[in-house]
N, C-alpha and C positions, 0 to 999 in steps of 0.2 A: 796217496793219503788215504788212510783207513778212516771211514766215517761210520759211527754207530749212533743211531737215534732211537731211544727207547722211552716208553711211557710208563708211569706208575699211577695207577687208578684212572687211566685214560687210554684210549686207542689212538695211536699215531696215524692220522689220516694222510693220504697222499698230498693234500693241500698243505697240511702242517709240515710235512717232510720237505716239500718243495720250498716253503717259506724259510725254513731253517737253513737249507742248503744255499739259497740265494743270499742270505745274510752272511753265511760263512765265506762266501766268495770275497767279501771285503777283507777278511783276515788273510786269505791266501794271496790276495793282490798285494798286501803290504809285505808279506814274508812268505817266500815260497818253500821254505824248508820245514813245513808242517808234516809230521810223521803220522800222528794219530789224533783223532778227535772223538770224544764220547760226550753225547748230549743226553741229559735225563730231564724229561718233562714230567712234572708232578702236579696233581690236584690234591690239596690238603683239605680235609673235611673237618675243620675245627667246629665251626658253627655254620648254619645254613646262611646266615646273613653275611658272614665274612668268609666266603669261599676264596681262598688264596691259590693262585696259580704260581708255580715255582719252576724256574728253569736253571739247570746246573750244567756246567761244561768243563771237562778236563781236556786240555790241549797239550800234547807232547810234541815239542819242537826239538830240533837238534841242539842238545846241550841244556835243556830246561823243561820243566813241567809247569803248566799254568792252570789255575783253577779260578772260576768265577761263578757266582750264583746271583739270581735276581728273583724277586717275587712281586707280583702285581695282581690286581683283580682280573685283568685280561691276559691270557697266555701270550698273545702276540706282542703286547706291550712288554711283558717280562722277557721275551726273546730279544726284543729291540734293546732293552737295557743291558741284557747279558752280552750282546755283541758289541755294544759300546765299551763295556768294561774290558772285554777280551781284546778289542782293537787297541785300546790304550796300553795294555800289558804287552801285546805283540810288538807295537812300535817302540816301546821302551826297551824291550829285549833286543830288538834289531839295532837300536842305537848303541847298546852296550857291546854287542858282538862286533859291530863295524870298527875298523881300525881308524882312529881319529888322530893318530900320530903323523904329523907332517914334518917334512924335512925343514930345518930352520934355514931361512934365507940368509945367505952370507952378505955381510956388509961390504960395500965397496968404498975404499978410501982413496 
C-alpha cells in the first residue's frame, strides 16, 4: 500500500503522521486490497475566528476509487470524521465485491 500524507498551509508533524496512519489501520483491517492512499491536510484561513481544518483522502482499492473529506475546528477531529466516512465506504465496497450468491437448497419430497 502506497501512503502519501501532505499538508497545505501546515507542516505534517511526526505525531500527526502517526495519528493518521493508526487511523488508516482500521480501513486496511476491513479490506486488505488497498492499493494507494493519498491524504491532504489543509488549514483554511477565511477568518481568524473561524479557522477551519480540513482533511481529504483519496483511496484507490482494487476496482474502485473512493474520496472523502471532512472539516472541523480541530484537525484531529476532522481526521476522525474522515476515517469514519472512509470506513463506511470501504465496508460498502467490500459487500458489493463479495459473492453473495448461494446455492439454492433442494427440496426433499
